[in-house]
C-alpha angles and dihedrals in degrees: 000000000000100000098040116117094211093046087055091050091049090050091050094244089121119038121244139174098251119210099172141358137178134152093287108023137054123187126186140163117270114245090219102042118200093194135024087269116035117164127173114219112201132181109230090226109085109245115162098219144321087284089064098052116116138188089272089063096058095098093045093049091048089052091050091050094048091053094055096088092049091048090048090055093046090051091053100253108151108160109044137298146209124242117202136177117191113210126197132339098303089046088056096242103170100175117049096221118094110258141156126223111222107200128184147116095105138038108288117217126225129248091037097216 
């Protein structure tokens, strides 16, 4: 999608601190980290949010989820992490491209806030 921030990052039009990339997944460090390690994991296919996933996305979403532990290790997370996907306005989704926040590097409290 031409006006999507994350699509532009994936295409290299906007610089990022890449942690991982393959044919389906792009992961990069968040520019406003909410934990010592904060990585955004993004499917390369533009999907607006979890609400917009369909049956045809099952394989892609499975691939994204199976890459999380590898991305966590590459990012330096050694003692657990939290994976979050914000969905919609009340869920505080600020970029309309499906993405997952990988947070770690310190004990994470619950509830988050």
